[in-house]
N, C-alpha and C positions, 0 to 999 in steps of 0.2 A: 432438640430444642435449641433455638437461636438465643445466646446469652453472651453479652460482652460485659458483664458487670465487673469482671476481673479487671477492666481497664480503668477503673476509677470513675467512669462515666456514671451519671445517675439516671436511673430508670424514671421515665416521666419529665426529663428535663426539656423536652420538647413538646410537651402536652400543650394543646390548643393550636399547633402549627399544622398546616396542610401542605404537603409536598407533591408537586407534579415531577416524576423522574422519567425522562425519555431512555429508551433502550434498557428497560428495567426487567425483561422477561428472563435474563440469565446473567451469569457471570458478575462482573462488578456492579452492574446496575442493579441486580437482583440483591447483591450485598448491600448497597446503598439503601434499598428500600426496606430491607429486614432490619437494618440498624436503625434507621429513622423511626419505624413502627415500634421497635423496642423501646425507644427513647420517648415514645408518646404521641409522635405525629400520625395524622392521617395521610395515607399515600395513595397516589394515582399511578398505577402501573401502566406504563406506555410501550407499545411495541406493535409489531404487525401480525405476530403469531398468536392467534387467540387461545390455542390450546396451551401453550406455555404460560401465556399471560393469566389463564384461570387457575393454573396450578400454583403459580406464585401468589395470587391472591387468596387461594384456599390455605396455603402454608402460613402466610402472614395472619389470616384471621384466625386460623386455630391457634396461633401463638398468642396473639394480643386480643382477642375477641372480635365479635362480629361486627362489620362495618368499619373496620380499621383501614382496609384497602378495597379499591375498585380497579378494574381494568378498562381501559379504553383503547381499542385498536385504532391505531393511528399511523399513518404514513407522514413522518415529521417534515417532508420536504413538500406537503400539500398545504397550501393556504386554508383550504377547506376543511382539511382534517385537523388542522391546529385550531380553527374556530370551533369545531365540534368538541375537541378536548377541552377547551376552555368553557364551554357550555355546560358539558357532562361534569366536570370537576366542581364547578360553582353550583350546579343544581344538587350535587350530592352533599358537598362539604361547606358551601356558602362563600368561599374565598380561597385563594392560593397565596400562601406566605413564602413557599421555597420552590425555585425552579432549578432543577439539576439536569443540565443538557449532557446527556451521555450516549445518545445513539450514534451509532457508526456501523458500517460493514466492512469487516476485515478482508472481505474478498476483493474489495477494491484498492489494493495496496500494491498494484503492479508498478513497473518503471514508467518513466515518462516516454521513453523511447519504445515504439512498438505496441503501446496499449491503445485500444480503441477509444476514440474521443468520447464515446458515450460512457465509458467508465469514469473518465475525468469528471464530466457533466454531473453523474450520479453521486461521485463522492462529494463534490461541492454542494449538492442538493441536500445530501443527508447531514452534512457537518455545516458549512457556512450558512447556506440559505435556511436551514431548519432553525438554527440558532437565532438568527435574526427574526424569523417568524414567530417563535416562541417567545422572545423578549418583546416584540411589539404586542403580543397578545396579553401578557401577564405582567409585564413590569409596570405600566402606566398606573394600574390599581394599586400596586405596591407603593408606588410615589405618593399617591393620594392619601393612603393611609399612613405613610411615614414608616413603613416596617416591610422587610423583606429580605430575601437572600438569592442570589443568582450565582450558580456556578457552571463552569464548563470542565468536562474531563478532558484534559488537553495531552499532548504528547510532544515528541521532540520537534525542534524547529525545521530539521531537514533529515533526509534519509541518511542512515550510516549502517553499513553492514554489520550484522550481529544484534542490531536492536529490532524491536517489532515495529511493523509498519515500513511499507516501501515508500517510493517517491510520492505517488499520487495521494496516498493516505496522510502521509506527513503533510503534504502541502495544503490539503483542504482542511486538516485539524489547525495548522498555523493560521489560515484564514479566519477561522472561527474564534481562535484565541485572541487575535488581533481585535476582532469585533468586541469581545467580552472585556478586553482591557480598556478599550475606548469608551464602552459603557460605563465602566467604574468611574471615569472622569465625568461622563454626563450626569451621572446620579449622585455625585459626591456631596454628602451633607443632607441627603434627604431621608436617611434612616434605611436605605436599601444597601445591603452590603453585597459586593460583587467580587469574586475572584476565581482563579483556576485552581484545579488539583489534578497533578499527573499521578494517575494510579498505576504507576510503572511496575511490572512485575506481578500484578495481580491476577489470580485465577489460572487457568491453565491454557496452553497452545493447543488450538485445534488444527492438525495438519490440513484438513479438509477445506479450511478457510484461509490458508496461508498460501500465497503463491510463491514465496521464497522462504524456505525452511532450512536453516542451518543446524548443524550438530550443537553449535554453541546456544542456539535458542533452545533446542530441546533439553540440553542439559542445564539450562539456566537455573541458578539458585540465588536466592536474595539473602544477604546477611541478615542473622537473627532467625531465620526460618530454614527448615530443612529442605524447602522447595520453593515454589513461587509464593508470594504473599496471599493468604487466604482471602476470599471476598469479605468475611466478616471483619477481619482486621482492617480493610479498606473502608469498610461501612463505619467502623468505629472512628476511623480518622476523620470521615466526612462529618459525622457528629460533632467531633471536637472543632472542626473548622467552622461549623455553622455557629456554635456556642461562642466562639471567638472571632466572629465575623467582622466586628468593628476594627479589630487590629489586623485582620487578613485582608481587608478591602483593598483592592487594586493590586494584589499580589498573585504570583504563580508559585506553586509549591509542590515538591514531590511528596508522594505518600510516605516515603521511608523517613523523611525529615519530620513529618508530622507525627508519626509514630514515636520517634525519638522524644520529640517535644512534649507528648502527652505521656511520656514514660510507659509506653505499651508494654506489657509483659511478654517480651519475646521469648519463644520456646528454646532459642539458642543465643542467650545474652552474651556469650563470650565472643560473638562474631560482630556485635555492634560497633566495635571500634574501627572496623574497616568500612563503616558506611557513614556519610556518602563520599569519602575522600577518594575511593579508589577509581577515579574516572579516567578514562583514556584522554590524550591532549586534545582531541578535537570535540569532547563533550561539553565544555563551557558554552560553545556556540550553539551545539545541538540542543542543549537544554535551556537556551535562553529564555524561552517563555516560561519555564518552570521556575525561575528565579527572579522574576521581575519584582519590583517594590523592595520593601525592607526586609522580607524574609524573616528569619529567626535571629536574635542577638546572640553573640558569642557569650558562652557561659564562663 
């Protein structure tokens, strides 16, 4: 049973909210969906795999009650599919308050040199194009109602060996992050909160979907956890970000910083002192999109 009550978050804190979460049939997207549903939101699961989508919906509805979640099969790079997604979401729940852009294909993470141009095109279609399609579909209604949240699951600004995501993956993510940060300025003062969250270290590495796997990746451990950050922790961090949306507006934030700020009960708290200070010299530029805006104040 999915339960994040030990984080201090209140069950029902997102009651009445409706969330569309792209790329939510597995891993971090699924964690977002389960956490938002636990917090009381209705959720629309979005992906291309109908079998996995149905399984996520069944799990969420079993945990939170019938009609908490629905699945809409969607290719997020298709304008027609996004229009259908909006139609299905509103037909079921009447509105959309939260748009979490999380979809991406990790197999599209090769180097610039030698990769087929089709892979570059597809990476940008799933990331940058898809984000702008979804924003154009859902955000105008949020602005009219003076209420909403838009987030993009971002990543590093450029490829660095030892970090997840190759050149093509990082470049397409960076383009979408720029669009989201620009959107934050466009909707400033409207009641729509826009931010990025970098779920770095969440979930598990799938060697079958990674073109470049290093021993460092496979052995990766995150401070405070005996392994990679579990998806439920990332989901808890997303709920916290949404609840603090006004102060997070226009920022990019690493999930580890969010978990520290919300005083998440890490299973290995003795290692927290090493996070997030233990960066390599090139990481400040690498993670520039993760630290835009005011971030968190020094205590």
